N, C-alpha and C positions, 0 to 999 in steps of 0.2 A: 136224162142228158139233153142239154140244150142244143137246139138247132132252129134258129128263128131269125126272121128278117126284122131289123130294127129301124129301117128307114131306107132312104136313097139319096145319093150324092151324084148330081149331074148325070143321071140315068143309070148309075151303078147301085144295085142293091147292096145294102149293108147287112152281112149275115153273120151272126154269132153262132160259132160251133165249138162245143166243148172238146170235140175230137175231130180232127181233119178227115178221119175215116167216114164221116157222114157226108162228105162231098158228094154232089150228084150232078147229072148233066145241067140242070137248071141253074147251077151255080156258077157256070162258065161266065166270065166277065164281071163277077161280083167283086165286092170288097169283103174279104173273109177275115173275121178276127176269131182266132181259135185258141183254145187252151192247150192244144198239143204242144210238145217240144219240137224244136226246129231240126230234128235229125233227118237222115237221108230217107227213112221210110215215110216220114211225114211229107217231105218234098215229093216223094213219088205219088202219094195220093193226090196232092194239090195239082200235079201236072196232068192227072186224068182228065180234069175239066178246068182248064187254065183261068184262074181268076185274074182280075185287073190288078189286084193286091192281095197278098195273104200275109198275115202277121201271126207269128208263132211265139211261143214262150221259150226263152233261151235256156231254161232248165239249169241255170247256174253255169253254163258253159259245158262242163263235163270234160272227160279225157279228151285231149286233142280238139277241144271246141266242138264236140259232137252235137251239142245242143244247138248249134248254128249251122251245121253242115248243109242244110237245104238251101241257104242263100246262094253259095256257089253253084249248086246243082240247078237251082231255078233260073239263076242269071243265065246260064248256058242255053237256056230254052226262052230267054227273054220274058220271064215271069217276074214281076215285082214282088219282093219278099223282104220282110223285116222281122226282128224279134223284140218282144218285150223283155224287160228285166224281171227275172224271178223275184226280185226285191219289190217290185211294184205291182205284181200280178200273180195270183195263184195259178199254179200249174193245173190244167184241166178245167179252168173256169173261164170261159170266154167273156161273160159279163163282167167279171172282176177286171179282165184286160181292158174291156171297153171303157169301163168307168174310171180305173186309176192306173192303167198301164202307161209305162214311159219306154219308148224304144230304146234298146241297147246296142243294136247292130242293124245296118242296112245294106242291102245288096246293091250292086251297081244299077239294075234296072230300076229299083225303087229310088235310088239317089237321082236318077234322070228325071224322075216324076216330082222331085223336090223334097223327098224325105231325108231326114237326119236324125242321128242318135240324139236323144233328149227330148225329142217331141212327144207329146201326149199321143196316145193311139188315136183319140178322136181327132186331133189336129192333123196327124199323118193320114188319116182316112180322108179328111176333107181336102187336104193338099193333092193326094193322089187322085181323088175322084175328079178333080177339076183339072188334072194334067192331060 
């Protein structure tokens, strides 16, 4: 299971995590690209060590948009969050999200950092890192 730093953007480490359950205290303030779905449990893990930005997989949306439920939850905590489209990145594969992911949804905190649906994950990380 991948959990590796792949670089830095404006002082924020960029960390690829196949599962957000791997988040640790040293990840606070990082830009985290993960393969986890964006459901509530994933948001709860991310909130343990608030990142500068966290990007989840939308898991195809799911019933009542469950695959994006963490966006509103993390917005309420001021944590920037977005999802990649399951059509552009494999669920559970952070590297695939980093290399080919395209944002499908963006929370308000992420939008304030300049993120928008349709951006590549790499572009979104660059924009958020410099915000």
